[in-house]
C-alpha positions as CSV (number, residue, x, y, z in Angstrom):
1,X,44.7,68.7,-41.2
2,X,41.5,69.3,-42.9
3,X,37.7,70.3,-41.7
4,X,35.6,66.7,-42.3
5,X,31.9,66.5,-42.3
6,X,31.0,65.2,-38.8
7,X,28.0,63.4,-37.7
8,X,27.9,65.6,-34.8
9,X,29.0,69.2,-35.3
10,X,31.8,70.6,-33.0
11,X,29.4,72.7,-31.0
12,X,30.7,74.6,-28.7
13,X,27.5,76.5,-29.0
14,X,28.8,79.7,-28.6
15,X,25.5,81.6,-28.7
16,X,23.9,78.8,-26.6
17,X,23.1,79.1,-23.4
18,X,24.1,76.8,-20.3
19,X,21.2,77.0,-17.8
20,X,20.3,75.9,-14.9
21,X,17.6,76.2,-12.2
22,X,18.4,77.8,-9.3
23,X,16.7,75.8,-7.5
24,X,14.4,78.4,-8.3
25,X,12.5,77.8,-11.8
26,X,13.1,74.8,-13.2
27,X,13.3,74.7,-17.4
28,X,10.1,75.1,-19.4
29,X,9.2,77.8,-22.0
30,X,10.8,80.8,-22.2
31,X,8.2,83.7,-21.4
32,X,7.7,86.3,-23.8
33,X,9.7,88.8,-22.1
34,X,12.7,85.9,-22.0
35,X,15.7,87.0,-24.8
36,X,16.0,84.5,-27.2
37,X,19.3,82.2,-27.8
38,X,21.1,84.3,-30.3
39,X,20.1,82.6,-33.7
40,X,23.9,83.6,-35.5
41,X,25.8,80.8,-33.2
42,X,28.5,78.9,-34.7
43,X,28.8,75.0,-35.1
44,X,32.5,75.1,-35.4
45,X,33.6,71.4,-36.3
46,X,36.8,70.0,-35.6
47,X,39.5,68.9,-37.9
48,X,41.2,65.6,-38.2
49,X,43.0,63.5,-40.7
50,X,43.9,60.0,-39.9
51,X,47.1,58.7,-40.1
52,X,48.3,56.6,-43.1
53,X,49.8,53.7,-41.4
54,X,51.4,50.6,-42.9
55,X,51.1,47.7,-40.6
56,X,54.8,46.4,-39.1
57,X,52.9,42.6,-39.5
58,X,56.6,41.3,-39.6
59,X,58.2,40.8,-36.4
60,X,55.9,42.6,-34.5
61,X,52.6,41.2,-33.4
62,X,52.4,38.3,-31.4
63,X,55.8,38.0,-29.9
64,X,57.9,35.1,-28.3
65,X,56.2,32.3,-27.0
66,X,52.6,33.7,-27.9
67,X,53.2,34.4,-31.2
68,X,53.0,30.3,-32.4
69,X,50.4,29.8,-29.5
70,X,47.3,28.4,-31.1
71,X,44.8,30.1,-28.3
72,X,46.5,33.5,-28.9
73,X,42.9,35.5,-29.6
74,X,43.4,39.3,-31.6
75,X,40.8,41.6,-30.0
76,X,40.3,43.6,-32.8
77,X,41.2,41.8,-36.5
78,X,38.4,44.2,-38.4
79,X,40.3,42.7,-41.4
80,X,40.8,39.3,-40.9
81,X,44.1,39.2,-41.6
82,X,45.3,38.3,-38.5
83,X,46.4,41.2,-37.0
84,X,44.5,43.3,-34.8
85,X,43.2,47.0,-36.1
86,X,43.0,50.0,-33.9
87,X,40.0,51.5,-33.0
88,X,40.4,55.2,-32.1
89,X,38.4,58.0,-31.0
90,X,39.8,61.7,-32.6
91,X,39.1,65.4,-31.5
92,X,36.3,65.6,-33.7
93,X,34.5,63.0,-31.7
94,X,34.1,60.1,-34.7
95,X,35.9,57.0,-34.4
96,X,37.6,55.8,-36.8
97,X,40.5,52.9,-37.6
98,X,44.0,51.8,-38.8
99,X,42.1,48.7,-40.7
100,X,42.3,49.7,-44.7
101,X,39.4,51.5,-46.2
102,X,38.5,52.4,-49.5
103,X,38.8,56.0,-49.8
104,X,34.9,57.3,-50.0
105,X,34.1,54.5,-46.5
106,X,34.4,55.3,-43.3
107,X,34.6,53.8,-39.8
108,X,30.4,53.9,-38.2
109,X,29.2,52.8,-35.0
110,X,26.0,55.0,-35.8
111,X,26.4,56.6,-32.7
112,X,24.7,60.1,-33.5
113,X,25.3,62.6,-30.6
114,X,27.0,59.5,-28.5
115,X,30.2,59.9,-27.9
116,X,32.3,57.0,-27.1
117,X,34.5,57.1,-24.0
118,X,35.8,54.1,-23.6
119,X,36.6,51.6,-26.7
120,X,37.3,47.7,-25.3
121,X,37.6,45.5,-27.9
122,X,36.9,42.0,-27.0
123,X,37.2,39.7,-30.1
124,X,34.7,37.0,-31.8
125,X,32.3,36.5,-28.7
126,X,30.4,34.2,-31.0
127,X,28.6,36.3,-33.3
128,X,27.2,36.0,-37.0
129,X,30.7,36.1,-38.4
130,X,34.3,35.7,-37.6
131,X,34.7,39.4,-37.0
132,X,35.3,40.6,-33.7
133,X,32.6,42.1,-30.9
134,X,33.4,45.5,-29.4
135,X,32.5,46.8,-26.2
136,X,31.7,51.1,-26.0
137,X,31.0,52.9,-23.1
138,X,28.9,56.0,-23.3
139,X,29.7,59.4,-20.7
140,X,26.4,58.8,-18.8
141,X,27.7,54.8,-18.0
142,X,25.8,52.8,-20.7
143,X,28.0,50.1,-21.8
144,X,26.7,48.6,-25.4
145,X,28.1,45.7,-27.3
146,X,29.0,46.0,-31.2
147,X,28.7,43.1,-32.9
148,X,30.6,41.6,-35.9
149,X,32.5,44.8,-36.1
150,X,34.5,45.1,-39.4
151,X,36.6,47.7,-41.4
152,X,33.5,49.7,-41.8
153,X,32.2,49.1,-38.5
154,X,28.9,47.4,-38.0
155,X,25.1,49.1,-37.3
156,X,24.2,45.9,-34.6
157,X,24.2,46.8,-30.8
158,X,22.9,45.6,-27.8
159,X,23.0,47.5,-24.5
160,X,25.1,45.1,-21.9
161,X,23.5,47.5,-18.7
162,X,24.1,50.7,-17.2
163,X,25.9,52.1,-14.1
164,X,29.2,51.4,-15.7
165,X,30.4,54.7,-14.5
166,X,31.5,53.8,-11.2
167,X,34.7,52.3,-13.6
168,X,37.3,54.5,-14.5
169,X,39.3,52.2,-16.7
170,X,37.8,49.2,-18.1
171,X,39.7,47.0,-20.7
172,X,40.0,43.6,-22.0
173,X,43.3,41.8,-21.2
174,X,42.3,38.9,-23.8
175,X,41.3,35.1,-22.8
176,X,41.7,34.7,-18.7
177,X,40.2,31.4,-18.3
178,X,41.5,29.7,-21.6
179,X,38.1,29.3,-22.7
180,X,38.8,30.7,-25.9
181,X,36.7,34.3,-25.4
182,X,38.4,37.4,-24.2
183,X,37.2,38.6,-20.8
184,X,37.0,42.1,-19.0
185,X,38.5,43.6,-16.2
186,X,37.1,47.2,-14.8
187,X,38.8,49.3,-11.7
188,X,36.7,51.2,-9.9
189,X,37.4,54.7,-8.9
190,X,38.8,53.4,-5.3
191,X,40.9,51.1,-7.0
192,X,39.2,48.3,-6.4
193,X,39.6,45.5,-9.5
194,X,37.1,43.3,-11.0
195,X,36.9,40.7,-13.4
196,X,33.7,39.8,-15.9
197,X,34.4,36.6,-17.8
198,X,32.9,36.4,-21.0
199,X,29.5,34.2,-21.7
200,X,29.6,33.1,-25.4
201,X,25.8,34.8,-25.1
202,X,25.9,37.9,-27.1
203,X,22.5,38.9,-25.0
204,X,24.3,39.1,-22.2
205,X,28.0,38.5,-22.9
206,X,29.6,39.1,-19.5
207,X,29.1,37.4,-16.5
208,X,28.9,38.6,-12.7
209,X,31.7,40.4,-11.4
210,X,34.4,38.5,-9.6
211,X,36.9,40.7,-7.0
212,X,40.1,40.9,-7.9
213,X,41.4,42.6,-5.1
214,X,42.5,46.2,-4.3
215,X,45.2,48.6,-4.6
216,X,45.1,48.9,-8.2
217,X,44.9,52.9,-8.1
218,X,48.2,53.0,-8.0
219,X,48.3,52.9,-12.1
220,X,47.3,55.7,-14.2
221,X,47.3,53.4,-17.0
222,X,46.1,49.6,-17.3
223,X,46.8,47.7,-20.5
224,X,45.5,44.5,-21.5
225,X,48.7,42.0,-23.2
226,X,46.7,39.3,-24.6
227,X,48.9,36.1,-24.0
228,X,52.6,37.3,-23.7
229,X,53.8,34.3,-22.0
230,X,52.1,31.6,-24.5
231,X,50.3,29.5,-21.6
232,X,46.8,30.8,-22.8
233,X,46.3,33.0,-20.4
234,X,46.0,36.6,-20.4
235,X,48.6,39.2,-19.1
236,X,48.3,42.6,-17.9
237,X,50.5,45.7,-17.7
238,X,50.3,48.7,-15.3
239,X,51.7,51.8,-15.1
240,X,52.1,54.0,-11.9
241,X,52.4,57.7,-11.7
242,X,56.2,57.6,-11.7
243,X,56.8,56.2,-14.9
244,X,57.6,52.7,-14.0
245,X,56.0,49.9,-15.7
246,X,55.0,46.4,-14.6
247,X,53.7,43.0,-15.5
248,X,51.2,40.5,-14.4
249,X,51.3,37.5,-15.8
250,X,48.2,35.5,-15.8
251,X,47.5,32.2,-13.6
252,X,44.3,31.0,-15.1
253,X,42.6,31.4,-11.6
254,X,39.5,33.4,-12.0
255,X,39.6,34.4,-8.4
256,X,43.2,35.3,-8.7
257,X,43.8,35.6,-12.3
258,X,47.2,37.7,-12.3
259,X,50.4,36.5,-10.3
260,X,52.4,39.0,-8.5
261,X,53.7,41.7,-10.6
262,X,57.2,42.3,-12.1
263,X,58.9,45.6,-12.8
264,X,59.6,45.8,-16.6
265,X,61.4,49.1,-16.1
266,X,60.9,53.2,-15.7
267,X,60.7,55.6,-18.4
268,X,56.9,55.1,-19.5
269,X,55.8,58.7,-18.0
270,X,57.1,59.9,-21.7
271,X,53.6,58.0,-23.0
272,X,50.0,59.8,-22.7
273,X,48.9,56.5,-23.7
274,X,49.7,53.1,-23.8
275,X,47.7,50.4,-25.6
276,X,47.8,46.7,-26.7
277,X,49.1,47.5,-30.4
278,X,48.7,43.8,-31.1
279,X,49.0,40.4,-29.3
280,X,52.4,40.4,-27.2
281,X,53.0,44.5,-28.6
282,X,52.6,47.7,-27.3
283,X,52.2,51.1,-28.4
284,X,53.2,54.4,-26.4
285,X,52.1,57.5,-27.9
286,X,54.1,60.7,-26.9
287,X,52.6,64.2,-26.6
288,X,54.4,64.9,-29.6
289,X,51.5,62.6,-31.5
290,X,54.6,60.5,-32.3
291,X,53.8,56.4,-31.5
292,X,56.5,53.3,-31.2
293,X,55.8,49.7,-30.5
294,X,57.5,47.5,-28.3
295,X,57.2,43.3,-28.8
296,X,57.1,41.4,-25.9
297,X,59.1,38.3,-24.7
298,X,57.6,35.2,-22.7
299,X,58.4,36.7,-19.1
300,X,57.1,40.0,-20.4
301,X,60.0,42.2,-21.0
302,X,60.1,44.3,-23.8
303,X,62.1,44.6,-26.8
304,X,64.0,47.9,-27.9
305,X,61.1,50.4,-29.2
306,X,60.6,50.7,-32.9
307,X,58.8,54.2,-34.4
308,X,55.6,53.5,-36.1
309,X,54.3,56.1,-38.5
310,X,56.0,59.3,-39.4
311,X,56.7,61.7,-36.4
312,X,53.2,63.4,-35.1
313,X,51.1,60.7,-36.6
314,X,49.3,60.1,-34.0
315,X,48.1,63.4,-32.9
316,X,44.5,64.4,-32.6
317,X,43.6,60.9,-31.4
318,X,41.9,61.7,-28.0
319,X,41.8,57.7,-26.7
320,X,42.7,54.7,-28.4
321,X,40.7,51.3,-27.9
322,X,42.1,49.3,-25.3
323,X,43.7,52.5,-24.7
324,X,45.5,52.3,-20.6
325,X,44.7,55.8,-19.6
326,X,41.3,56.8,-18.0
327,X,39.5,58.3,-21.1
328,X,38.9,61.7,-20.6
329,X,35.8,63.6,-21.8
330,X,33.2,66.3,-21.7
331,X,36.0,70.0,-23.1
332,X,38.8,70.1,-24.3
333,X,38.5,74.1,-25.4
334,X,39.4,77.3,-24.3
335,X,37.1,80.3,-25.0
336,X,38.0,83.6,-25.0
337,X,35.5,87.0,-24.9
338,X,37.1,90.2,-26.6
339,X,36.2,93.7,-25.4
340,X,33.7,93.9,-28.2
341,X,32.0,91.1,-26.6
342,X,33.2,88.7,-29.5
343,X,33.9,84.9,-28.6
344,X,36.8,83.3,-29.6
345,X,37.5,79.4,-29.4
346,X,40.5,77.1,-29.2
347,X,40.7,73.5,-28.9
348,X,43.0,71.0,-27.7
349,X,45.3,69.0,-30.8
350,X,46.0,66.3,-28.0
351,X,49.9,67.3,-28.1
352,X,49.3,70.2,-25.0
353,X,48.9,72.6,-27.6
354,X,46.0,74.9,-28.7
355,X,44.3,75.2,-32.2
356,X,42.1,78.2,-33.0
357,X,38.4,77.7,-34.2
358,X,38.0,81.3,-35.1
359,X,34.9,82.9,-34.2
360,X,32.1,81.0,-32.5
361,X,30.0,83.9,-31.8
362,X,29.4,86.7,-34.3
363,X,30.6,90.5,-33.6
364,X,29.2,91.8,-30.3
365,X,26.9,89.4,-29.3
366,X,28.3,88.9,-25.8
367,X,29.0,92.4,-24.5
368,X,26.5,92.3,-22.1
369,X,26.0,88.7,-20.9
370,X,27.8,86.6,-18.9
371,X,29.3,83.2,-20.1
372,X,31.1,80.2,-19.2
373,X,32.3,77.8,-20.7
374,X,31.9,74.3,-18.9
375,X,31.8,70.4,-19.7
376,X,29.2,69.2,-21.7
377,X,26.0,68.7,-19.9
378,X,25.1,66.1,-22.8
379,X,26.2,62.8,-24.5
380,X,28.5,64.4,-27.1
381,X,30.9,65.9,-25.0
382,X,31.7,69.2,-26.6
383,X,31.7,72.1,-24.3
384,X,28.3,74.1,-23.7
385,X,27.9,77.9,-23.5
386,X,26.1,78.7,-20.2
387,X,24.9,82.2,-20.6
388,X,22.9,84.6,-18.0
389,X,21.6,87.5,-19.6
390,X,21.1,90.9,-17.8
391,X,17.6,89.6,-16.4
392,X,18.7,87.1,-14.8
393,X,18.0,83.9,-17.2
394,X,20.0,81.3,-17.9
395,X,20.4,79.6,-21.1
396,X,22.1,76.5,-22.1
397,X,22.2,74.7,-25.3
398,X,19.3,76.9,-27.2
399,X,17.6,75.6,-23.6
400,X,16.0,78.0,-21.2
401,X,16.5,76.6,-17.9
402,X,14.9,79.3,-15.9
403,X,15.5,82.9,-14.3
404,X,16.8,84.0,-10.9
405,X,20.6,83.3,-11.7
406,X,21.4,86.8,-11.6
407,X,21.7,85.9,-7.5
408,X,24.7,84.4,-8.2
409,X,28.6,85.4,-8.9
410,X,30.1,82.6,-10.2
411,X,29.4,79.6,-12.4
412,X,31.5,76.2,-12.9
413,X,30.8,73.3,-14.8
414,X,33.4,71.0,-13.9
415,X,31.4,67.3,-14.9
416,X,29.8,65.2,-12.9
417,X,30.3,65.4,-9.3
418,X,27.5,63.1,-8.3
419,X,29.0,60.4,-9.7
420,X,26.0,59.4,-11.9
421,X,27.4,59.9,-15.1
422,X,25.9,63.1,-16.3
423,X,27.1,66.3,-15.8
424,X,26.4,69.1,-12.7
425,X,26.5,72.5,-12.5
426,X,28.3,74.6,-9.4
427,X,27.3,78.3,-8.9
428,X,27.9,80.5,-6.1
429,X,25.9,83.6,-4.8
430,X,27.1,86.8,-3.6
431,X,27.1,85.8,0.1
432,X,29.6,83.1,-0.6
433,X,27.6,80.2,-0.5
434,X,28.2,77.2,-3.3
435,X,25.2,75.1,-4.6
436,X,25.2,72.1,-6.5
437,X,22.8,71.0,-9.4
438,X,22.7,67.8,-10.9
439,X,22.3,67.8,-14.3
440,X,19.9,65.6,-16.5
441,X,22.5,64.2,-19.3
442,X,20.4,66.0,-21.6
443,X,21.6,70.0,-21.0
444,X,18.2,71.2,-20.4
445,X,16.9,70.5,-17.0
446,X,18.7,70.2,-13.5
447,X,17.4,69.4,-10.3
448,X,16.7,71.1,-7.3
449,X,20.0,72.7,-5.5
450,X,21.9,71.1,-3.0
451,X,23.9,73.2,-0.6
452,X,27.5,72.4,-0.6
453,X,28.6,74.9,2.4
454,X,29.5,78.4,2.9
455,X,32.7,80.2,2.9
456,X,33.5,80.2,-1.1
457,X,33.4,84.2,-0.9
458,X,37.2,83.9,-0.3
459,X,37.8,82.8,-3.7
460,X,38.4,85.0,-6.9
461,X,38.3,82.2,-9.0
462,X,37.0,78.9,-9.3
463,X,37.4,76.7,-12.1
464,X,37.4,72.7,-13.3
465,X,36.7,70.6,-15.8
466,X,37.8,66.8,-15.4
467,X,39.9,64.8,-13.4
468,X,42.7,66.3,-11.9
469,X,43.6,63.2,-9.0
470,X,43.8,60.1,-11.2
471,X,40.3,58.4,-10.1
472,X,38.1,59.3,-12.2
473,X,35.9,61.8,-10.4
474,X,35.3,65.5,-11.8
475,X,37.1,67.9,-8.9
476,X,37.4,71.6,-8.4
477,X,40.3,74.5,-8.4
478,X,39.7,77.5,-6.7
479,X,42.3,80.5,-6.2
480,X,42.2,82.7,-3.0
481,X,42.8,86.6,-3.5
482,X,46.2,86.2,-2.1
483,X,47.3,83.7,-4.9
484,X,46.8,80.6,-3.2
485,X,45.4,77.8,-5.9
486,X,43.3,74.8,-3.9
487,X,42.2,71.4,-5.5
488,X,39.0,70.4,-4.1
489,X,39.3,66.5,-4.7
490,X,35.4,65.2,-6.1
491,X,33.9,62.3,-3.7
492,X,31.3,61.3,-6.5
493,X,28.5,62.4,-3.8
494,X,26.2,64.8,-4.8
495,X,25.3,65.9,-0.9
496,X,29.2,66.2,-0.1
497,X,30.4,66.7,-3.2
498,X,34.3,67.4,-2.1
499,X,37.2,65.9,0.1
500,X,39.2,67.7,2.1
501,X,41.3,70.6,0.1
502,X,44.5,69.9,-1.1
503,X,46.8,72.9,-1.8
504,X,48.2,72.9,-5.1
505,X,50.8,76.0,-4.5
506,X,51.0,80.0,-4.4
507,X,51.3,82.6,-6.7
508,X,48.6,82.0,-8.5
509,X,47.4,85.6,-8.9
510,X,49.8,86.2,-11.3
511,X,47.2,85.2,-14.1
512,X,44.9,87.7,-14.9
513,X,43.1,84.7,-16.3
514,X,42.9,81.0,-15.1
515,X,41.2,78.5,-17.1
516,X,40.6,74.5,-17.2
517,X,40.0,73.7,-20.7
518,X,40.2,70.2,-20.1
519,X,42.7,67.5,-21.0
520,X,45.2,69.0,-23.4
521,X,47.4,66.5,-24.6
522,X,45.1,63.5,-24.0
523,X,46.4,61.6,-21.1
524,X,43.3,61.1,-18.9
525,X,44.2,64.1,-16.7
526,X,42.9,67.8,-16.9
527,X,45.1,70.5,-17.1
528,X,45.4,74.3,-16.6
529,X,46.1,77.6,-18.4
530,X,46.9,80.9,-17.3
531,X,47.0,84.3,-19.1
532,X,49.3,86.8,-17.8
533,X,48.5,90.3,-17.8
534,X,51.2,90.7,-20.6
535,X,49.0,88.6,-22.5
536,X,51.4,85.3,-22.4
537,X,49.2,82.2,-22.3
538,X,51.1,78.9,-20.1
539,X,49.8,75.6,-19.3
540,X,50.1,73.6,-17.0
541,X,49.7,69.7,-17.5
542,X,48.6,67.3,-14.5
543,X,51.3,64.9,-13.9
544,X,50.6,62.8,-10.5
545,X,47.5,63.3,-8.7
546,X,47.0,66.9,-7.6
547,X,50.4,67.9,-8.9
548,X,51.5,69.8,-12.3
549,X,54.4,70.3,-14.3
550,X,56.1,73.4,-14.6
551,X,54.6,76.4,-16.8
552,X,54.9,76.2,-20.2
553,X,54.4,79.4,-22.5
554,X,52.3,78.0,-25.6
555,X,51.1,81.2,-27.0
556,X,50.5,85.2,-26.3
557,X,48.7,87.5,-27.7
558,X,45.6,86.7,-25.5
559,X,45.2,89.8,-23.6
560,X,42.9,91.0,-26.1
561,X,39.9,89.1,-23.8
562,X,38.3,90.0,-21.0
563,X,36.9,86.7,-19.9
564,X,38.2,83.3,-21.1
565,X,37.2,79.5,-19.3
């Protein structure tokens, strides 16, 4: 792996302060006696090397009857060779493609400081060329259409609409109604599935939504299959949390676009992401970063798997285009403070392990301040540091939020709790009352605080970064002084942000530090890290809603830190 120049510096912004107005003073110019943000904060860039992929075109793409079906639609054929190309977001936040490129070329959609949370190729919708169109979902719920996308990307974009953060999965199954254009399905966080038919009008590419049915929350991966059966209608696969894969054949009826499900087989929990590699071909990627492809027969059954690329080639890819997982953004880092007050950072490499980022502050810069590593408060998806100075002022990413924050003894930035697509902040005062501050999506101001409730003083650790329940909402974890860990599922409602708590288990006081690094293995689920008093680092991967794998040691020597988040 190598370091590459990035349009968005991997900013864990160590010296930048994450701030919020405790309902007291909202963001404004700093007064003369307020400390200034540390000027020496380091902009640490992620490293990523795209895999060199030889496309296995013979015997894998558009298998079975779909291979000979004239209505078969490629969704992401960027180079015009008749075979789909993958587009993906990597650990550095940039977009890449498997389409052949010259050595000095890069895939670019000109999305400065705006991470592509979800990537949905929808094939040629009637643009000026035969190149496909691609939908991109932003963290704040804005959906944009990119037209005539080639191997190097495209500069052409238009906004489809806002409010798409109500969905936790958006994917194109292909052409649902046999009109020659690929359509889109979207699932709400409560499991309702909707169909959006393509219009052929690039100014308004999707029609109104059509309710398909409920109960689709049982799947942690939804994958558009294209026309597997060869009847000109798009098909769909779903994987449940037990690792069973099901097939839904298309009906052509837009009111009921998919027939009853058919069990394909178990064992699909081995993959942290599943995607449509070509029409009629699925790709699964393991935690180790090794990818396998499966060719589909006309009844949805799949051939024996075939490895593509070398082992580990697909590590470092956070989200595949058309990927079945709930996309995760906002945080994938761990930050520790040494006894001397220096911050050191680590980032997830999608394999469940951590890679060192080195120092993210100058020596001793954080000796006299309180810090919290939070989910991103703006649209770039990189973690922010919330820093409270001794005078009670709060800063986030060089932005002064206000004073009065010394009344709080815990700050947590778990992500979007209010459901508006913008990350929020939680603050607990010394009497045990918890407050919610709604973010503005820019990280430089917050709305007035909302009282969540009292009794939170019984917890010695509050943490969270992302989704632990599989519904796409941000959640919170809380550890009691007796070592019991509770999960508070997010509701998406700012006034009552949590549902009834769930006990994760006992014994969590064995850890000197508990941290929420976000999604360590790029499966769309948030994970947990624990550091023992001996300095050993253990991970817990989120496997099914509210449950975690057994602990697994991934490092040692972390006893040098007096605080981690």
